N, C-alpha and C positions, 0 to 999 in steps of 0.2 A: 338602814340599808334600802336601796332603791330596788325593791323586788315586789312585783304585784302578783305574780303567779308562782305556783310550785315549780321548782327547777330540779330536774334529775340529771345527774352527771355521773359517769363512770370513769374511774381512773384505774390504770394498770400497774402503778408502781408508787412508792412513797414520793418519788420526784414529781410525778403527775399530781399527786395529792397536794404537794407543796405549791405547785403552779396554780392549782385550783384556789388555794388560799390567797395567792397574790391577786388572782382575778377577783375574788370576793372582796378583797380590801378596797378595790376601786368602787365598789357599791356601798361600802359602809359610810355611815354618817355619825357624827358626834352623838353620843348617848345610846347607840345601838347596843342591844344585849343579844348575844348569839349563844344559844344553848346547843351543846354538842352531845348527841346521844350515840352510843355504840359500845361494843364490848371492849375489853382490854385488847390493845394491839390493833384496833380498828383504823387508826390514823388520825385521831383527834388532835394530838400534839403536832403531827406533821402539817395538818391544816392550819393550826394556830401559827406555826413558824412561817408559813406562807403569807398569812394575813399580816403578821408583824413585819415581814420583809417588805410587803407592798406599802406599808405605812412608814417605811424608812428606819426600821429597827433591825439590827443585825440578827439574823435568824439563829446564829450559833449561840446567842445569849438566851434563847428561848428553850426551856425544858419543862417537863411536867412538874408542876408545883405540889406533887403528892404529899410531901412532908411539911410544906409551909402553907398550903391551901391557896395562897394568892401570890402571884408574882406581878410586880408593876414594871412596865417598860415605858419609860417616859422620854426617851431620846428621839422618838420619831415625830411625824407630823402631828399626831395626837396620841395621848396616852392609851396604852393597851393594858387592860387588867385581865389576867389569865387565872381563872379559878380551877381548882381540881377538888371537887367536893366528895371524892371517893371515900375518904376516911371520916367524913362528918357523920355524927350519930343522929343529928336532928337539925331542923331549920333554926331552932333556938341557938344551937351552937354556932351556926353561921352568923346569926345576929350579933353574938358576943364578940366576934372578931371584926365587926364593922362592915359587913358585907353591903349593907344598904348604901353606905357612903360611896362605895365603888359603883354599884348598880345605877345610882342616880348622880354620879359624878361627872367629870369633865372628859371622859374618854369612851372607849369601846370595851365592853365586857364580853369575854369569851369564857363560857362555863362548861367544863367537863363534868359529867355525872350530875346534871341539874336536878334529877329526880330526888337527890338527897336534900335539896333545899327548895323543893317545888313550890311551897306556899309563899316563898319570897320572890318568885319569878313573875314579873308583871306581864299582863296580857299582850303588851306590845313587843314582846321578845320574839325573835326569829328562832326557829329550831332546825337543826341539821341532824338528820337521821342517817347513820352510816352503817351499811351492811357489808360484811365480808362475803364476797362471792368466790373466793379462792385465796391462795396464799398471798397474792399481792393485789388482786382485783377487788375494788371497792365500788359500791354504789352509794351516792350521796343524794338524799332527798332534802332539799332546802325549802322550808315553808315560810311564807310571810305570816304575820300575826293572825289574820283572819282564817287561815287554813289550819292553825294549830289544833291538835286534838282530832283532826280528821285524817290521820295518816293511814 
């Protein structure tokens, strides 16, 4: 991702969150790992749908991979690997399903609930912190690698 400073964006609807994802897709680069932090219903999947659409993937095909852990979307400009680590019990469990092949593969990885596999997340990952500020109001804090841990 081509992001040198912390970026803070507020959206007022799921549609605006989707549009933010489309905008972010233009900043992504092959190999990017983007960790999405936020409560249930914060807008993580809506953001992923926008990133996917911006990369040429039909957003209606994108959904939360809660029960499969990883969804691969390969019909766009570059592959998108969408993780949902919510149900993982440990980083070891993530390794057993081949997570590292995706993280260091030929696409962009978007990870919901990255804290469940924190030891596997490389320091060059970007982090997006999503806060609910109302029923549809969301604040996104997007941090480049050097800012991680300084939220």
